[in-house]
N, C-alpha and C positions, 0 to 999 in steps of 0.2 A: 503304678497303674498296671494291672494285669492284662496281658494279651490273651484273649480267648479266641482260638482259631481252630476250626475243625474241618478237615478235608473228608469228603464223603465219596465213596467209590461204588460203582457197579463193576464187578470183575468176573470174567469167565476164564476157566482154565481146564485143561485136560486133567482128569483124575489120575492119581498116582498109579492105580492099578491098571496095567496095560491091557487087561482083559475087558475092562469097562471103557468103552469109547464114548462115554457121556461127558457132558460138561456140567460143572456146578456153577450156580449163580450166587454170588455173595453180595448182599446189599446192606449198606449202613445208612439208613435213611436219616435225613435231618428232620428233627421234630421242632416245629415252630411252637413257641409256648409263651404264655404270660404267667409270671410267677412272682412270688414274694420271697426273697432270699435274704437271710441275715437281717431281717427287719427293714429291708430296702425295697421300694417299689422297683419293678423290673418289667420291661416290655420290649417286644420286637419293633424295630423300625417298620414303617408301613410299606405295603406293596411288595414285600419281599419274603413271602413264604417260599422257601427255596426248593428247587429241584436238586437232587443229589448230583454232584459232579460224577462223571463217568470215566472209567479207564478200563478199556477192554484189552486183555493181554493173554498171552500164552507163555508158560515157562519154557526154560531152555530144553527140557526133555520132550516137549510137544513136537509133533511132526511138522506143524506149520506155525508161523508166528504172524499175528495180525495185531496192530496197535492202532487204537483210535482214542482220542481224548476230547473231553469237553473242559471248559474252564473250571479250575478248582474253586470251591465255594466254602463259605463259612460265615461266622458272625463275629462282630466286633462290639465290645462293651464300652460304652461311654458312661463314665461315672460323673454325675453332677454332685459334688460333695456339698453337704449341708452348710449353709451360711458361709459360702466360699465362692471364689472364682476357680473354675476348672479349665485349664488350657488343654484342649483336646483336639483330636483329628480323626479322620475316617480312613483307614488304610486299605479299604476295599473299594471296588467300582461296581457300577451297574452293568448289566449285560449289554453287549454291543447291539445297536439297532441296525447298523449297516457297515459293511466292509467293501471297499472298492479301490480301484486304481485311479490315479489322476491322469486325465487325458490332456488337460490344458490348464494353465495358470495365469492369473493376472495379479496386480499389486496386492489386492485384498480379497481375492476370490479364486476358487478352484472349480474346474469342471471334472466331474467324475464319470467314469466309464460304466454307467448304469442307466438303464432306461426305465420308463414307466413311473417316475416319481411325480407325485402331485405337488403343484406349486404350494409353497409355504408349509409343507408337512413337517419340516424341521425348524420352522421359525419358533422363537420363544413363545410359550403359552402357559396357561394355568396348569396344564397337565404335565408338561415337561419342558425343560430347557436343555439344549444339546450342545456338545462341543465336538470338534474334529481333532483327532490326534494322529499325527504322522507316525506310521509304524515302521517304515523303511526309508532309506535314502538319507541325504545329508541332514534333514530336519527331523529325523526320527526321534520321537519323544516329546516334541513340542505340541502344545494344545492351544486351540483357539476357539472362542465362543462362536457359534453359528448365529448370524443375525437373520438370515432368510435363505430360502432356496427357490429358484425359478427352475423347476424341473431338476436337471442334474447339475446346474450351476449354483454353487454355494457361496454366499457372501459372508465373510468372516470379520470379526473384530480382532485385527492383528496387533492392536495396541502399539501402532507405529511401525511395525515390521513391514518391509516390502518383500513380498514373496517372490518377486522377480529379481531381487537383488539382496538376498539375505546373507548376513555375516557367516552363517554356517555353510553356505554353498547353494548351488542351484537345485531347484525342484525338478525331478525327472518326470517327463510327461510322455504320452503316447501309449502304445499297446503294452509296454512294460513300465509304465509310470509308477511313481512312488505309491505304496499302499497306505491308505488311511482308514481309520476306524471312527465311527460316530457313536457316541454314548450319551445318555442323559446324565446331567449333573445330579449329584445329591443336592437337595434343596431343604429349606427349613420345613416345608410341608411333608416331604418324604421321610425326614428323620424324626421330627418332633410331633407330627400329626397335624390335622386340620380341624377335625370335628372335636367338640368339647369332650366327648367320651374317650378320645384318643390322647388328650393332652395330659402328660404327667408333670410338666412344669406348671408352676402357679400362675394363673392369669391375673389380669387387673380388671376390675369391674367396669371402669369407665376410663376413657382417654383423658389425660390431665397434663397437657403441655409436654415439656421435654423430659419429664421424669415419671417413671412408673413406680410409685411408692409401694414397697412390699411385694412387688411382682418379680418373677424371674425374667432374665434377659439373655439374649444371644448377642455377643459382641464380635464384630468382624474386624480383623486387624487392618491397619493402614500400611500397605506395602508400596506406596507410591511417594509419599511425602518424605522429605529429608528430615532427619532428627532422630532422637532416641526417646524412649518412654512416651511414645505418641499416644494421644487419645484414639479410641477406636474410629474406624472409618464409618461405621454405621452400627446402630443399636436397635434391636427388635424385641418386641414383647407380644404376648397373646392377649388380645382385648376381648373380654366376654361379649358375645353377640356381634362381634365384628370380625375376629380372626387375627392373623398375624399382621402387625403394623410396625413400620419404622417410626422411631421417635420423631415428633413434629410433623408426622404425616398421617392423620387419622383416617384418611379416605382410601388410600391405595392398598390393595391386597399385597402383602409381602411374602406370601407362602411360597412363591416361586423364586425367592432369593437363593442364589447358588452358593455352594461351597466348592471352591476350586481344588483340584487334585494337588496334594502336597502343601496345602495351606491350612493351618489350624485355626481354631476359633475359640472363644471363651464362653462357657456357660456360667452365668452369674446366678447362683441359687440363693435366694433370700431365706427360704424355709430351712430350718435346722436339720430336717430329715433329708438324707441323701437319696438320690434317684439313679438307678442304672437303666440305660437305654440300650437295647441290643439291636444292632443294625446288621442285617444279613446282606451279603453281596458276594462278589467274585474277586479272586486274586488276579490282578492284571498280569499278563504275560508280556507286556510291552514296557520298554524303559520310559522313564519320565524325565524330561529336561525342563528345568526352570531357569528363567532369566535372572541374572544378578546385575543390577544396574551400575552405571558409572557413578562413582562417588568422588567428588572433587576434594582437593586438599582442604582440610579444616571443616569439612561438612560430614559429620557422622551420620550413619544410616542404620536403622533397625529393620530387618526383614524377617517376618514370621514364616517358618518352614516346618515341615513334618515329613515323616517317612511315608512313602507311597505304597508300602507292602507290609503285611502283618507279621513281620519277623524283625527281631532286633538286629542291629548292625553295630560293629565297633567304630569308634572314631577313626581309627587307622584305615578302615575299609570303606568309610563313608564317602570318599571322594571330595570332602570339603577342603582337604589340603593335598597338594602335590607340588613337587619341586618345579615343574614346568608351568602349570596353570593353577596356582592356588586361589581358592575363594577366600579362605582365612589366611591372611598374611601373617608371617611369623612376628612374634614380639621380640624385643631385644633380650629381655629376661623377665623373671617373675615380678620385678619391681617396676618395670616399665612396660605395661601391657598395652597391646594394640588391639587387633581384632579378637572377638570373643564369640563362643557359642554358649548361650545362656540356657540353663535348664531350670524348670520351675517345679516347686514342690507339689506332690500329690498326696501328702500326708499331713498337711498343716491347714488349719482353718483360717479364713480371713479373705479380705478383698484387696486387690492390687498388691499382692505379695511380691517382694523382691525375689530374684532368682536365688536358688539354693546352691547352684554350682556354676562356675565360670571356667570353661575350658579354653585353652589357648595353645599356641604352637611356639616352641623355642627350638631353633635349628630345624630339625625335621620331625620332631616328636611332640605328642600331645601331653599337656599337663593340666592339673587342677590343684590350685594352691600348692604348687611345687612338687606334687606327687605325680609320678608317671600315670598317664591316662590313655595310652594308645588303645588299650583293650576295654576302656569304659564304653558301655553300650547305650546307643540311642534306642528309645523305646517306641514301638508303634502305638498309636492312639494318643501320643503326647505331642505337645507343641514346643518349639524351640525358637529362640531369637538369634539370628546372625547379626552381631553388632560389628559393623564395618567402620573402621576408623581411618581417616586419611584418604590418600589417593588410590582409587581402584579403577581399573579398566572394566568395560563390560565383559561379563563372563557368564558361564552356564553351569549349573549344578546338575550332574547326570546321576540318576538312580537307576540301577539295573535290576530287572526282575529276578526273584529267587527261583522262580519256576519257569521253564521253557517248554513249549509243546514238543512232543516226541516227533 
């Protein structure tokens, strides 16, 4: 799978000629387009005709230096291969809707130091579903879905976490409380479209029980149940004259179904013709922290994960293994494998394909079929499975951003 990422800048600088005290403006605009490339349909994800990212700078020879930056922007290509399952992810985010400090905290709610918010403006709705991400403090990188807001008090789905007694530490409050960022999730509707003219995946004419014969589907992974090779947590398809629907639920609009940061999904394309879907967005400058659950002895667990940023990273630099707090526990040797990172093919046709690579740790090094794999690269826009075997304590996978604001 190819990563397509473009940064766009507006830049000003003093001209080289000291006699000319003018500035030059260089602009590389992003062009949103719909095209047909290599025989494959291609379109931009909705709602994201991009503004160019801006970087204002002066070179070292200038008399003054001023730096200001906006988030880096680009597009990500999701390829739905024909007559195949494509295990994909979105390594970009949508623009922040709100940034504020936490003034108070409760078990599953935070109070933000911002005034003038309308009740329910960040509650889940058809137009957007929001999450809150900690940007600073002990919980930096954790994300929680916003269930509602009463003014500046936000109720969160903490998935069992107690914000007043969190394993990662206390939440800082008051005038210098932890900084949080609110963003809209990517949803089925924002990525794959809502109107018939926007849909590039094949719809089904009528709803017909638990199966959509001949129609394309979106499969979300089950990251909560114990086990391996688990069936999907939910399956969605586009029904003509109805819209997005979950299997076995013909009445509820599913277009606002969310894609979590760092969690991949499967596009099941029945049509033999491939489709490319271009999603425009921003490169997050915040780290992402994902919870790794407790696994009891003898209870294997598959967790679907993906990269949070549009750049490759080596297994050695991924943070999935460390001597002190390993997520992937070392195997005894290549004949007695324990934990695995499973990679899935993006160049073979078919459904429910097995992994094509199985990465594991022996000692302190990564291997794949006995070959050294420390420098093997994890790819953005791809999905992976962490197969955890045996006894695991609760842990967290930390991904650090490739870009930081100046």
